[in-house]
Every structure is written in structure tokens, then in C-alpha cells.
PDB file of N, CA, C and O in Angstrom:
ATOM      1  N   UNK A   1       0.748  -1.046  -0.050  1.00  0.00           N
ATOM      2  CA  UNK A   1      -0.201   0.041  -0.280  1.00  0.00           C
ATOM      3  C   UNK A   1       0.809   1.733   0.147  1.00  0.00           C
ATOM      4  O   UNK A   1       1.499   2.059   1.113  1.00  0.00           O
ATOM      5  N   UNK A   2       0.451   2.361  -1.001  1.00  0.00           N
ATOM      6  CA  UNK A   2       1.160   2.878  -0.862  1.00  0.00           C
ATOM      7  C   UNK A   2       1.038   3.676   0.360  1.00  0.00           C
ATOM      8  O   UNK A   2       0.054   3.573   1.093  1.00  0.00           O
ATOM      9  N   UNK A   3       2.248   4.656   0.653  1.00  0.00           N
ATOM     10  CA  UNK A   3       2.146   5.729   2.176  1.00  0.00           C
ATOM     11  C   UNK A   3       0.967   6.870   1.772  1.00  0.00           C
ATOM     12  O   UNK A   3       0.320   7.159   2.778  1.00  0.00           O
ATOM     13  N   UNK A   4       0.647   7.384   0.917  1.00  0.00           N
ATOM     14  CA  UNK A   4      -0.098   8.346   1.026  1.00  0.00           C
ATOM     15  C   UNK A   4      -1.922   7.626   1.015  1.00  0.00           C
ATOM     16  O   UNK A   4      -2.901   8.252   1.421  1.00  0.00           O
ATOM     17  N   UNK A   5      -1.940   6.533   0.572  1.00  0.00           N
ATOM     18  CA  UNK A   5      -2.882   5.681   1.061  1.00  0.00           C
ATOM     19  C   UNK A   5      -3.235   5.283   2.734  1.00  0.00           C
ATOM     20  O   UNK A   5      -4.308   5.261   3.336  1.00  0.00           O
ATOM     21  N   UNK A   6      -2.180   5.062   3.066  1.00  0.00           N
ATOM     22  CA  UNK A   6      -1.621   4.883   4.612  1.00  0.00           C
ATOM     23  C   UNK A   6      -2.367   5.840   5.657  1.00  0.00           C
ATOM     24  O   UNK A   6      -3.148   5.517   6.552  1.00  0.00           O
ATOM     25  N   UNK A   7      -1.868   7.217   5.258  1.00  0.00           N
ATOM     26  CA  UNK A   7      -2.402   8.138   5.975  1.00  0.00           C
ATOM     27  C   UNK A   7      -3.407   8.701   5.618  1.00  0.00           C
ATOM     28  O   UNK A   7      -3.565   9.706   6.311  1.00  0.00           O
ATOM     29  N   UNK A   8      -4.453   8.532   4.632  1.00  0.00           N
ATOM     30  CA  UNK A   8      -5.391   8.738   4.274  1.00  0.00           C
ATOM     31  C   UNK A   8      -6.271   8.096   5.569  1.00  0.00           C
ATOM     32  O   UNK A   8      -6.966   8.633   6.432  1.00  0.00           O
ATOM     33  N   UNK A   9      -5.876   6.567   5.265  1.00  0.00           N
ATOM     34  CA  UNK A   9      -6.919   6.039   6.282  1.00  0.00           C
ATOM     35  C   UNK A   9      -6.686   5.805   7.432  1.00  0.00           C
ATOM     36  O   UNK A   9      -7.432   5.356   8.302  1.00  0.00           O
ATOM     37  N   UNK A  10      -5.314   6.194   7.487  1.00  0.00           N
ATOM     38  CA  UNK A  10      -5.462   6.519   9.030  1.00  0.00           C
ATOM     39  C   UNK A  10      -6.361   8.010   9.374  1.00  0.00           C
ATOM     40  O   UNK A  10      -7.309   8.154  10.146  1.00  0.00           O
ATOM     41  N   UNK A  11      -5.708   8.983   8.537  1.00  0.00           N
ATOM     42  CA  UNK A  11      -7.108  10.150   8.925  1.00  0.00           C
ATOM     43  C   UNK A  11      -8.250   9.967   8.939  1.00  0.00           C
ATOM     44  O   UNK A  11      -8.956  10.636   9.694  1.00  0.00           O
ATOM     45  N   UNK A  12      -8.978   8.661   7.815  1.00  0.00           N
ATOM     46  CA  UNK A  12     -10.160   8.620   8.199  1.00  0.00           C
ATOM     47  C   UNK A  12     -10.830   7.794   9.307  1.00  0.00           C
ATOM     48  O   UNK A  12     -12.001   7.859   9.683  1.00  0.00           O
ATOM     49  N   UNK A  13      -9.808   6.979   9.765  1.00  0.00           N
ATOM     50  CA  UNK A  13      -9.917   6.519  11.091  1.00  0.00           C
ATOM     51  C   UNK A  13     -10.340   7.221  12.114  1.00  0.00           C
ATOM     52  O   UNK A  13     -11.303   6.940  12.826  1.00  0.00           O
ATOM     53  N   UNK A  14      -9.178   8.735  12.266  1.00  0.00           N
ATOM     54  CA  UNK A  14      -9.469   9.680  13.595  1.00  0.00           C
ATOM     55  C   UNK A  14     -10.219  10.144  13.294  1.00  0.00           C
ATOM     56  O   UNK A  14     -10.713  10.935  14.098  1.00  0.00           O
ATOM     57  N   UNK A  15     -10.962   9.984  11.712  1.00  0.00           N
ATOM     58  CA  UNK A  15     -11.901  11.503  12.381  1.00  0.00           C
ATOM     59  C   UNK A  15     -12.975  10.865  12.345  1.00  0.00           C
ATOM     60  O   UNK A  15     -13.968  11.565  12.546  1.00  0.00           O
ATOM     61  N   UNK A  16     -13.183   9.633  12.137  1.00  0.00           N
ATOM     62  CA  UNK A  16     -14.386   8.865  12.428  1.00  0.00           C
ATOM     63  C   UNK A  16     -13.953   8.923  14.314  1.00  0.00           C
ATOM     64  O   UNK A  16     -14.304   9.916  14.951  1.00  0.00           O
ATOM     65  N   UNK A  17     -13.451   8.164  14.780  1.00  0.00           N
ATOM     66  CA  UNK A  17     -13.286   8.622  15.997  1.00  0.00           C
ATOM     67  C   UNK A  17     -13.776   9.837  16.839  1.00  0.00           C
ATOM     68  O   UNK A  17     -14.687  10.019  17.647  1.00  0.00           O
ATOM     69  N   UNK A  18     -12.890  10.503  16.361  1.00  0.00           N
ATOM     70  CA  UNK A  18     -13.116  12.044  17.001  1.00  0.00           C
ATOM     71  C   UNK A  18     -14.897  12.589  16.751  1.00  0.00           C
ATOM     72  O   UNK A  18     -15.260  13.625  17.307  1.00  0.00           O
ATOM     73  N   UNK A  19     -15.714  11.926  16.038  1.00  0.00           N
ATOM     74  CA  UNK A  19     -16.458  12.093  15.611  1.00  0.00           C
ATOM     75  C   UNK A  19     -17.632  11.497  16.185  1.00  0.00           C
ATOM     76  O   UNK A  19     -18.793  11.891  16.079  1.00  0.00           O
ATOM     77  N   UNK A  20     -17.189  10.501  16.805  1.00  0.00           N
ATOM     78  CA  UNK A  20     -17.926   9.654  17.154  1.00  0.00           C
ATOM     79  C   UNK A  20     -17.909  10.082  19.081  1.00  0.00           C
ATOM     80  O   UNK A  20     -18.756   9.743  19.907  1.00  0.00           O
ATOM     81  N   UNK A  21     -16.923  10.724  19.263  1.00  0.00           N
ATOM     82  CA  UNK A  21     -16.170  11.345  20.610  1.00  0.00           C
ATOM     83  C   UNK A  21     -17.404  12.540  20.824  1.00  0.00           C
ATOM     84  O   UNK A  21     -18.024  12.754  21.866  1.00  0.00           O
ATOM     85  N   UNK A  22     -17.553  13.225  19.542  1.00  0.00           N
ATOM     86  CA  UNK A  22     -18.294  14.537  19.787  1.00  0.00           C
ATOM     87  C   UNK A  22     -19.502  14.316  19.957  1.00  0.00           C
ATOM     88  O   UNK A  22     -20.128  14.885  20.852  1.00  0.00           O
ATOM     89  N   UNK A  23     -20.224  13.180  18.874  1.00  0.00           N
ATOM     90  CA  UNK A  23     -21.394  12.439  19.224  1.00  0.00           C
ATOM     91  C   UNK A  23     -21.733  12.605  21.579  1.00  0.00           C
ATOM     92  O   UNK A  23     -22.382  13.198  22.441  1.00  0.00           O
ATOM     93  N   UNK A  24     -20.632  11.508  21.339  1.00  0.00           N
ATOM     94  CA  UNK A  24     -20.791  11.106  22.771  1.00  0.00           C
ATOM     95  C   UNK A  24     -21.170  12.210  23.804  1.00  0.00           C
ATOM     96  O   UNK A  24     -22.068  11.991  24.617  1.00  0.00           O
ATOM     97  N   UNK A  25     -20.360  13.637  23.777  1.00  0.00           N
ATOM     98  CA  UNK A  25     -20.297  14.450  24.701  1.00  0.00           C
ATOM     99  C   UNK A  25     -21.649  15.299  23.936  1.00  0.00           C
ATOM    100  O   UNK A  25     -22.030  16.299  24.544  1.00  0.00           O
ATOM    101  N   UNK A  26     -22.170  15.046  23.014  1.00  0.00           N
ATOM    102  CA  UNK A  26     -23.697  16.236  22.921  1.00  0.00           C
ATOM    103  C   UNK A  26     -24.905  15.528  23.536  1.00  0.00           C
ATOM    104  O   UNK A  26     -25.893  16.034  24.069  1.00  0.00           O
ATOM    105  N   UNK A  27     -24.598  14.226  23.338  1.00  0.00           N
ATOM    106  CA  UNK A  27     -26.402  13.593  23.752  1.00  0.00           C
ATOM    107  C   UNK A  27     -26.002  13.378  25.197  1.00  0.00           C
ATOM    108  O   UNK A  27     -24.898  13.365  25.742  1.00  0.00           O
ATOM    109  N   UNK A  28     -27.082  13.233  25.594  1.00  0.00           N
ATOM    110  CA  UNK A  28     -27.764  13.242  27.150  1.00  0.00           C
ATOM    111  C   UNK A  28     -27.248  11.852  27.312  1.00  0.00           C
ATOM    112  O   UNK A  28     -26.729  11.972  28.422  1.00  0.00           O
ATOM    113  N   UNK A  29     -27.068  10.800  27.014  1.00  0.00           N
ATOM    114  CA  UNK A  29     -26.887   9.514  27.433  1.00  0.00           C
ATOM    115  C   UNK A  29     -25.111   9.113  26.838  1.00  0.00           C
ATOM    116  O   UNK A  29     -24.576   8.083  27.248  1.00  0.00           O
ATOM    117  N   UNK A  30     -24.584   9.784  26.150  1.00  0.00           N
ATOM    118  CA  UNK A  30     -23.531  10.017  26.496  1.00  0.00           C
ATOM    119  C   UNK A  30     -22.398  10.927  27.637  1.00  0.00           C
ATOM    120  O   UNK A  30     -21.300  10.653  28.120  1.00  0.00           O
ATOM    121  N   UNK A  31     -23.330  12.106  27.736  1.00  0.00           N
ATOM    122  CA  UNK A  31     -23.373  12.538  28.766  1.00  0.00           C
ATOM    123  C   UNK A  31     -23.338  11.838  30.424  1.00  0.00           C
ATOM    124  O   UNK A  31     -22.575  12.169  31.331  1.00  0.00           O
ATOM    125  N   UNK A  32     -24.039  11.154  30.448  1.00  0.00           N
ATOM    126  CA  UNK A  32     -24.483  10.263  31.311  1.00  0.00           C
ATOM    127  C   UNK A  32     -23.743   9.260  31.662  1.00  0.00           C
ATOM    128  O   UNK A  32     -23.755   8.865  32.828  1.00  0.00           O
ATOM    129  N   UNK A  33     -22.635   8.428  30.288  1.00  0.00           N
ATOM    130  CA  UNK A  33     -22.125   7.524  30.247  1.00  0.00           C
ATOM    131  C   UNK A  33     -20.794   8.083  30.782  1.00  0.00           C
ATOM    132  O   UNK A  33     -20.245   7.431  31.669  1.00  0.00           O
ATOM    133  N   UNK A  34     -20.208   9.221  30.344  1.00  0.00           N
ATOM    134  CA  UNK A  34     -19.157   9.325  30.622  1.00  0.00           C
ATOM    135  C   UNK A  34     -19.141  10.397  32.067  1.00  0.00           C
ATOM    136  O   UNK A  34     -18.132  11.051  32.330  1.00  0.00           O
ATOM    137  N   UNK A  35     -20.018  10.440  32.671  1.00  0.00           N
ATOM    138  CA  UNK A  35     -20.645  11.079  34.143  1.00  0.00           C
ATOM    139  C   UNK A  35     -20.006   9.056  35.118  1.00  0.00           C
ATOM    140  O   UNK A  35     -19.079   8.690  35.840  1.00  0.00           O
ATOM    141  N   UNK A  36     -20.681   8.699  34.759  1.00  0.00           N
ATOM    142  CA  UNK A  36     -20.800   7.488  35.195  1.00  0.00           C
ATOM    143  C   UNK A  36     -19.168   6.709  35.552  1.00  0.00           C
ATOM    144  O   UNK A  36     -18.696   6.212  36.574  1.00  0.00           O
ATOM    145  N   UNK A  37     -18.699   6.887  34.293  1.00  0.00           N
ATOM    146  CA  UNK A  37     -17.216   6.529  33.901  1.00  0.00           C
ATOM    147  C   UNK A  37     -16.415   7.582  34.921  1.00  0.00           C
ATOM    148  O   UNK A  37     -15.298   7.201  35.270  1.00  0.00           O
ATOM    149  N   UNK A  38     -16.792   8.633  35.339  1.00  0.00           N
ATOM    150  CA  UNK A  38     -16.155   9.338  35.703  1.00  0.00           C
ATOM    151  C   UNK A  38     -15.984   9.233  37.408  1.00  0.00           C
ATOM    152  O   UNK A  38     -14.943   9.289  38.063  1.00  0.00           O
ATOM    153  N   UNK A  39     -17.236   9.078  37.825  1.00  0.00           N
ATOM    154  CA  UNK A  39     -17.720   8.434  39.299  1.00  0.00           C
ATOM    155  C   UNK A  39     -16.710   7.366  39.306  1.00  0.00           C
ATOM    156  O   UNK A  39     -15.869   7.471  40.199  1.00  0.00           O
ATOM    157  N   UNK A  40     -16.609   6.411  38.552  1.00  0.00           N
ATOM    158  CA  UNK A  40     -15.977   5.190  39.058  1.00  0.00           C
ATOM    159  C   UNK A  40     -14.171   4.905  39.262  1.00  0.00           C
ATOM    160  O   UNK A  40     -13.360   4.303  39.964  1.00  0.00           O
ATOM    161  N   UNK A  41     -14.285   5.834  38.074  1.00  0.00           N
ATOM    162  CA  UNK A  41     -12.205   6.625  37.998  1.00  0.00           C
ATOM    163  C   UNK A  41     -11.838   7.138  39.179  1.00  0.00           C
ATOM    164  O   UNK A  41     -10.769   6.839  39.712  1.00  0.00           O
ATOM    165  N   UNK A  42     -12.876   8.126  39.795  1.00  0.00           N
ATOM    166  CA  UNK A  42     -12.544   8.722  40.889  1.00  0.00           C
ATOM    167  C   UNK A  42     -12.499   7.688  42.524  1.00  0.00           C
ATOM    168  O   UNK A  42     -11.780   8.013  43.469  1.00  0.00           O
ATOM    169  N   UNK A  43     -13.408   6.470  42.537  1.00  0.00           N
ATOM    170  CA  UNK A  43     -13.703   5.587  42.929  1.00  0.00           C
ATOM    171  C   UNK A  43     -12.048   4.928  43.304  1.00  0.00           C
ATOM    172  O   UNK A  43     -11.483   4.831  44.393  1.00  0.00           O
ATOM    173  N   UNK A  44     -11.548   4.515  41.808  1.00  0.00           N
ATOM    174  CA  UNK A  44     -10.592   3.675  41.778  1.00  0.00           C
ATOM    175  C   UNK A  44      -9.033   3.263  42.974  1.00  0.00           C
ATOM    176  O   UNK A  44      -8.861   2.326  43.755  1.00  0.00           O
ATOM    177  N   UNK A  45      -8.189   4.409  42.626  1.00  0.00           N
ATOM    178  CA  UNK A  45      -7.267   4.423  43.626  1.00  0.00           C
ATOM    179  C   UNK A  45      -8.209   3.788  44.974  1.00  0.00           C
ATOM    180  O   UNK A  45      -8.025   2.571  45.006  1.00  0.00           O
ATOM    181  N   UNK A  46      -9.150   4.236  46.081  1.00  0.00           N
ATOM    182  CA  UNK A  46      -9.553   4.200  46.997  1.00  0.00           C
ATOM    183  C   UNK A  46      -9.601   2.451  46.974  1.00  0.00           C
ATOM    184  O   UNK A  46      -9.036   1.788  47.844  1.00  0.00           O
ATOM    185  N   UNK A  47     -10.547   1.699  45.571  1.00  0.00           N
ATOM    186  CA  UNK A  47     -10.452   0.636  46.120  1.00  0.00           C
ATOM    187  C   UNK A  47      -9.300  -0.658  45.665  1.00  0.00           C
ATOM    188  O   UNK A  47      -9.243  -1.833  46.027  1.00  0.00           O
ATOM    189  N   UNK A  48      -8.355   0.227  44.618  1.00  0.00           N
ATOM    190  CA  UNK A  48      -7.753  -0.677  44.482  1.00  0.00           C
ATOM    191  C   UNK A  48      -6.579  -1.059  46.353  1.00  0.00           C
ATOM    192  O   UNK A  48      -6.060  -2.086  46.790  1.00  0.00           O
ATOM    193  N   UNK A  49      -6.654   0.400  46.889  1.00  0.00           N
ATOM    194  CA  UNK A  49      -5.668   0.366  48.568  1.00  0.00           C
ATOM    195  C   UNK A  49      -6.334  -0.998  49.030  1.00  0.00           C
ATOM    196  O   UNK A  49      -5.621  -1.980  49.238  1.00  0.00           O
ATOM    197  N   UNK A  50      -7.684  -1.044  49.184  1.00  0.00           N
ATOM    198  CA  UNK A  50      -8.441  -1.732  49.930  1.00  0.00           C
ATOM    199  C   UNK A  50      -8.214  -3.112  49.565  1.00  0.00           C
ATOM    200  O   UNK A  50      -8.002  -3.958  50.434  1.00  0.00           O
ATOM    201  N   UNK A  51      -8.252  -3.454  48.061  1.00  0.00           N
ATOM    202  CA  UNK A  51      -7.573  -4.321  46.814  1.00  0.00           C
ATOM    203  C   UNK A  51      -6.089  -4.781  48.069  1.00  0.00           C
ATOM    204  O   UNK A  51      -6.205  -5.754  48.815  1.00  0.00           O
ATOM    205  N   UNK A  52      -5.080  -4.077  48.073  1.00  0.00           N
ATOM    206  CA  UNK A  52      -3.627  -4.189  48.658  1.00  0.00           C
ATOM    207  C   UNK A  52      -3.678  -4.567  49.777  1.00  0.00           C
ATOM    208  O   UNK A  52      -2.877  -5.346  50.293  1.00  0.00           O
ATOM    209  N   UNK A  53      -4.724  -4.016  50.355  1.00  0.00           N
ATOM    210  CA  UNK A  53      -4.179  -4.310  51.807  1.00  0.00           C
ATOM    211  C   UNK A  53      -4.572  -5.862  51.789  1.00  0.00           C
ATOM    212  O   UNK A  53      -3.835  -6.753  52.211  1.00  0.00           O
ATOM    213  N   UNK A  54      -5.893  -6.058  51.215  1.00  0.00           N
ATOM    214  CA  UNK A  54      -6.395  -7.244  51.852  1.00  0.00           C
ATOM    215  C   UNK A  54      -5.622  -8.135  51.346  1.00  0.00           C
ATOM    216  O   UNK A  54      -5.570  -9.229  51.909  1.00  0.00           O
ATOM    217  N   UNK A  55      -4.817  -7.885  50.142  1.00  0.00           N
ATOM    218  CA  UNK A  55      -4.274  -9.017  49.663  1.00  0.00           C
ATOM    219  C   UNK A  55      -3.006  -9.261  50.608  1.00  0.00           C
ATOM    220  O   UNK A  55      -2.670 -10.358  51.055  1.00  0.00           O
ATOM    221  N   UNK A  56      -2.228  -7.786  50.876  1.00  0.00           N
ATOM    222  CA  UNK A  56      -0.624  -8.199  52.288  1.00  0.00           C
ATOM    223  C   UNK A  56      -1.133  -9.086  53.471  1.00  0.00           C
ATOM    224  O   UNK A  56      -0.429  -9.904  54.063  1.00  0.00           O
ATOM    225  N   UNK A  57      -2.893  -8.729  53.828  1.00  0.00           N
ATOM    226  CA  UNK A  57      -3.080  -9.694  54.733  1.00  0.00           C
ATOM    227  C   UNK A  57      -2.868 -10.865  54.875  1.00  0.00           C
ATOM    228  O   UNK A  57      -2.326 -11.450  55.813  1.00  0.00           O
ATOM    229  N   UNK A  58      -3.622 -11.545  53.212  1.00  0.00           N
ATOM    230  CA  UNK A  58      -3.495 -12.717  52.958  1.00  0.00           C
ATOM    231  C   UNK A  58      -2.036 -13.122  53.120  1.00  0.00           C
ATOM    232  O   UNK A  58      -1.631 -14.013  53.867  1.00  0.00           O
ATOM    233  N   UNK A  59      -1.405 -12.462  52.435  1.00  0.00           N
ATOM    234  CA  UNK A  59       0.255 -12.466  52.347  1.00  0.00           C
ATOM    235  C   UNK A  59       0.683 -13.062  53.384  1.00  0.00           C
ATOM    236  O   UNK A  59       1.229 -14.165  53.404  1.00  0.00           O
ATOM    237  N   UNK A  60       0.402 -12.194  54.509  1.00  0.00           N
ATOM    238  CA  UNK A  60       0.852 -12.347  55.874  1.00  0.00           C
ATOM    239  C   UNK A  60       0.755 -13.597  55.944  1.00  0.00           C
ATOM    240  O   UNK A  60       1.803 -14.242  55.922  1.00  0.00           O
ATOM    241  N   UNK A  61      -0.660 -14.369  56.059  1.00  0.00           N
ATOM    242  CA  UNK A  61      -0.920 -15.262  56.947  1.00  0.00           C
ATOM    243  C   UNK A  61      -0.162 -16.899  56.586  1.00  0.00           C
ATOM    244  O   UNK A  61       0.384 -17.769  57.265  1.00  0.00           O
ATOM    245  N   UNK A  62      -0.582 -16.661  54.751  1.00  0.00           N
ATOM    246  CA  UNK A  62       0.458 -17.293  54.014  1.00  0.00           C
ATOM    247  C   UNK A  62       1.620 -17.292  54.801  1.00  0.00           C
ATOM    248  O   UNK A  62       1.697 -17.945  55.842  1.00  0.00           O
ATOM    249  N   UNK A  63       2.547 -16.580  54.351  1.00  0.00           N
ATOM    250  CA  UNK A  63       3.701 -16.630  55.068  1.00  0.00           C
ATOM    251  C   UNK A  63       3.943 -17.467  56.928  1.00  0.00           C
ATOM    252  O   UNK A  63       4.671 -18.443  57.111  1.00  0.00           O
ATOM    253  N   UNK A  64       3.235 -16.847  57.911  1.00  0.00           N
ATOM    254  CA  UNK A  64       2.953 -16.928  58.821  1.00  0.00           C
ATOM    255  C   UNK A  64       2.547 -18.945  58.938  1.00  0.00           C
ATOM    256  O   UNK A  64       2.916 -19.545  59.948  1.00  0.00           O
ATOM    257  N   UNK A  65       2.155 -19.345  58.342  1.00  0.00           N
ATOM    258  CA  UNK A  65       2.033 -20.758  57.632  1.00  0.00           C
ATOM    259  C   UNK A  65       2.974 -21.559  57.819  1.00  0.00           C
ATOM    260  O   UNK A  65       3.161 -22.584  58.475  1.00  0.00           O
ATOM    261  N   UNK A  66       3.830 -20.584  56.769  1.00  0.00           N
ATOM    262  CA  UNK A  66       4.845 -21.476  55.986  1.00  0.00           C
ATOM    263  C   UNK A  66       5.596 -21.645  57.256  1.00  0.00           C
ATOM    264  O   UNK A  66       5.928 -22.751  57.683  1.00  0.00           O
ATOM    265  N   UNK A  67       5.838 -20.603  57.806  1.00  0.00           N
ATOM    266  CA  UNK A  67       6.990 -20.799  59.047  1.00  0.00           C
ATOM    267  C   UNK A  67       6.643 -21.992  60.083  1.00  0.00           C
ATOM    268  O   UNK A  67       7.353 -22.790  60.694  1.00  0.00           O
ATOM    269  N   UNK A  68       5.521 -21.816  60.033  1.00  0.00           N
ATOM    270  CA  UNK A  68       4.743 -23.013  60.958  1.00  0.00           C
ATOM    271  C   UNK A  68       5.414 -24.058  60.449  1.00  0.00           C
ATOM    272  O   UNK A  68       6.380 -24.509  61.065  1.00  0.00           O
ATOM    273  N   UNK A  69       4.920 -24.710  59.000  1.00  0.00           N
ATOM    274  CA  UNK A  69       4.809 -25.851  58.688  1.00  0.00           C
ATOM    275  C   UNK A  69       6.578 -25.624  58.845  1.00  0.00           C
ATOM    276  O   UNK A  69       6.952 -26.388  59.735  1.00  0.00           O
ATOM    277  N   UNK A  70       7.421 -25.061  58.438  1.00  0.00           N
ATOM    278  CA  UNK A  70       9.087 -24.931  58.091  1.00  0.00           C
ATOM    279  C   UNK A  70       9.547 -25.633  59.655  1.00  0.00           C
ATOM    280  O   UNK A  70      10.152 -26.698  59.775  1.00  0.00           O
ATOM    281  N   UNK A  71       9.009 -24.582  60.994  1.00  0.00           N
ATOM    282  CA  UNK A  71       9.340 -24.867  62.243  1.00  0.00           C
ATOM    283  C   UNK A  71       9.418 -26.641  62.837  1.00  0.00           C
ATOM    284  O   UNK A  71      10.221 -27.313  63.484  1.00  0.00           O
ATOM    285  N   UNK A  72       7.756 -26.916  62.017  1.00  0.00           N
ATOM    286  CA  UNK A  72       7.602 -28.502  62.729  1.00  0.00           C
ATOM    287  C   UNK A  72       8.289 -29.189  61.615  1.00  0.00           C
ATOM    288  O   UNK A  72       8.080 -30.382  61.838  1.00  0.00           O
ATOM    289  N   UNK A  73       9.245 -29.054  60.153  1.00  0.00           N
ATOM    290  CA  UNK A  73       9.537 -30.198  60.144  1.00  0.00           C
ATOM    291  C   UNK A  73      11.298 -30.233  60.140  1.00  0.00           C
ATOM    292  O   UNK A  73      12.170 -31.048  59.839  1.00  0.00           O
ATOM    293  N   UNK A  74      11.244 -29.143  60.548  1.00  0.00           N
ATOM    294  CA  UNK A  74      12.823 -28.959  61.347  1.00  0.00           C
ATOM    295  C   UNK A  74      12.879 -29.876  62.950  1.00  0.00           C
ATOM    296  O   UNK A  74      13.929 -30.342  63.392  1.00  0.00           O
ATOM    297  N   UNK A  75      11.865 -29.967  63.478  1.00  0.00           N
ATOM    298  CA  UNK A  75      11.799 -30.333  65.026  1.00  0.00           C
ATOM    299  C   UNK A  75      11.511 -32.112  64.753  1.00  0.00           C
ATOM    300  O   UNK A  75      11.916 -32.963  65.545  1.00  0.00           O
ATOM    301  N   UNK A  76      10.786 -32.413  63.560  1.00  0.00           N
ATOM    302  CA  UNK A  76      10.843 -33.367  63.322  1.00  0.00           C
ATOM    303  C   UNK A  76      12.238 -34.087  62.787  1.00  0.00           C
ATOM    304  O   UNK A  76      12.711 -35.145  63.202  1.00  0.00           O
ATOM    305  N   UNK A  77      12.757 -33.236  61.764  1.00  0.00           N
ATOM    306  CA  UNK A  77      13.717 -33.926  60.909  1.00  0.00           C
ATOM    307  C   UNK A  77      14.940 -33.756  61.638  1.00  0.00           C
ATOM    308  O   UNK A  77      15.990 -34.224  61.199  1.00  0.00           O
TER     309      UNK A  77
END
């Protein structure tokens, strides 16, 4: 494919994308959708932090269990 056709197809795709975003911003349903996305993105760091904390607690429990198993194996062996 020639470079000029590649650029034309690329710009055409960009135009369609920008047009879709424009329609999304203009329509009421699109604004509602963007509002919901914004709400969830604002809560994301808090949710990720809670997940990280819960994961750390579980990892600590696993480590404690492994330490107990290792101590018992040393006592037996």
C-alpha cells in the first residue's frame, strides 16, 4: 500500500473516532455514560488500596503458615 493511502486511511479512522467522541459529548446518554465512568475512576484508587491491603493480610497469613510448617519439619527432621 502506498504511504499516501496509509495516511488517508489513518486520518479517516481518526475522523470517525473524533466524530464518535463528539456525538458522545453532545448526547444526553453519552454525558450520563461519561459521568458514570468519571465516578468509577474517582473511586478506583480507594478500591485498589483496599484490595492491596486485603492482599497483604492474606500474604502475611500464608507466610505465617509456611513458617509454622517449616518449624515443625525442622523439629521432626
